C-alpha positions in Angstrom: 3.5 26.7 59.2 3.7 23.2 57.8 4.3 20.5 60.0 7.3 17.9 59.2 7.0 15.1 57.2 7.6 11.9 59.1 8.7 9.1 57.2 7.6 10.8 53.7 10.5 11.8 51.6 9.9 12.6 48.1 11.9 10.4 45.8 14.4 11.9 43.3 12.9 9.9 40.4 10.2 11.4 38.7 8.3 9.4 35.6 7.9 11.9 32.4 4.9 10.9 30.1 5.3 13.2 27.6 7.6 11.2 24.7 5.0 8.4 25.6 2.3 11.0 24.8 4.1 11.9 21.9 4.6 8.2 20.3 0.9 7.1 21.0 -0.1 10.5 18.8 2.3 9.3 16.2 0.9 6.1 15.8 -2.6 7.1 15.8 -1.7 9.7 12.7 0.3 6.7 11.3 -2.7 4.7 11.2 -5.1 6.9 10.1 -3.0 7.9 7.1 -2.2 3.9 6.5 -5.8 3.2 6.6 -6.7 6.2 3.8 -4.2 4.8 1.5 -5.6 1.1 1.5 -9.0 2.5 1.1 -8.0 4.6 -1.8 -6.2 1.9 -3.2 -9.1 -0.3 -3.6 -11.9 2.5 -4.3 -12.4 1.7 -7.4 -14.9 -1.7 -7.3 -13.8 -4.7 -9.9 -14.7 -8.2 -10.0 -11.5 -10.1 -9.7 -11.1 -13.5 -11.4 -10.9 -16.5 -9.1 -8.1 -18.6 -8.7 -7.8 -21.5 -6.4 -4.0 -21.4 -6.3 -3.8 -17.8 -4.9 -1.4 -16.7 -2.4 -2.1 -14.3 0.5 -0.3 -10.8 0.0 2.3 -10.7 2.7 3.5 -7.5 4.1 6.7 -6.5 2.1 9.1 -3.7 2.4 9.6 -3.1 -1.2 7.6 0.0 -2.7 4.8 -0.8 -4.9 2.1 0.2 -7.3 -1.4 -0.9 -7.5 -3.1 -0.5 -10.9 -6.8 -1.0 -11.5 -8.1 -2.2 -15.1 -12.0 -1.9 -15.0 -14.0 -3.8 -17.4 -14.5 -0.8 -20.2 -10.5 -0.9 -20.2 -10.2 2.1 -17.9 -7.0 2.4 -15.5 -6.7 3.8 -12.3 -4.4 4.4 -9.6 -4.8 5.1 -5.9 -8.9 5.1 -7.1 -7.8 8.1 -9.7 -8.7 7.2 -13.1 -5.7 7.7 -15.5 -4.8 7.3 -18.9 -2.5 4.7 -20.0 0.4 7.1 -20.4 0.0 8.5 -17.0 0.0 4.7 -15.9 3.7 4.0 -17.8 4.9 7.1 -16.1 3.9 6.1 -12.5 5.9 2.4 -13.3 8.6 4.5 -14.7 9.0 6.3 -11.4 8.7 3.1 -9.2 11.2 1.4 -11.2 13.4 4.8 -10.8 12.7 5.0 -7.1 14.0 1.6 -6.2 17.1 1.3 -4.0 20.2 -0.9 -5.4 18.9 -4.5 -5.8 15.3 -3.7 -4.7 13.3 -2.9 -7.6 9.4 -2.2 -6.9 6.6 -4.4 -7.3 3.5 -3.9 -9.6 0.3 -5.5 -8.4 -2.3 -5.5 -11.5 -6.2 -5.4 -10.1 -7.8 -6.4 -13.5 -11.6 -7.0 -13.7 -13.0 -10.6 -14.7 -14.6 -9.4 -17.9 -11.5 -6.7 -19.1 -9.5 -7.4 -22.4 -6.1 -9.0 -21.9 -4.8 -6.6 -24.5 -5.1 -3.6 -21.6 -3.1 -6.1 -18.8 -0.8 -7.0 -21.3 0.3 -3.6 -22.1 1.1 -3.0 -18.4 3.1 -6.3 -18.2 5.3 -4.9 -21.4 5.6 -1.4 -19.5 6.7 -3.3 -16.5 9.1 -5.4 -18.7 10.7 -2.0 -20.7 11.3 -0.7 -16.8 12.8 -4.2 -15.9 10.2 -4.6 -13.2 10.1 -8.4 -12.9 7.5 -8.9 -9.2 3.7 -8.5 -10.9 1.4 -9.7 -9.2 -2.3 -10.1 -10.0 -5.5 -9.6 -7.6 -7.6 -12.6 -7.4 -10.2 -14.3 -5.3 -10.3 -17.7 -4.0 -13.5 -20.1 -5.1 -16.1 -19.4 -2.6 -14.8 -15.6 -1.3 
């Protein structure tokens, strides 16, 4: 027989930590996936041009596409080498995916020794799709 508990009453309040554990696991998965995409975006090494007036990239909620132009004139998106036509299709998809009034953004990572002709083609493809937000990746002197 159990002795009666004196002064020890059970509280009706119970703290359930299951939802908190779910949120923690979702955050872990989110950061793992986000870090994978950030690494794959910069998978192809290029020597970026220097620009003393460059601005730091800000967190932007608009969809974006990062296109890398290597010194040999090869294009890549997300670390995968692509033809110019494939890159143009990606730009078209970005333009069509934009919600009303929020067009996508194109980031161009061009090697310092790449020809301007390849970069100009990308700019013209963006202009044809009415994408006006184009950013160029640069490094500040001394970085």
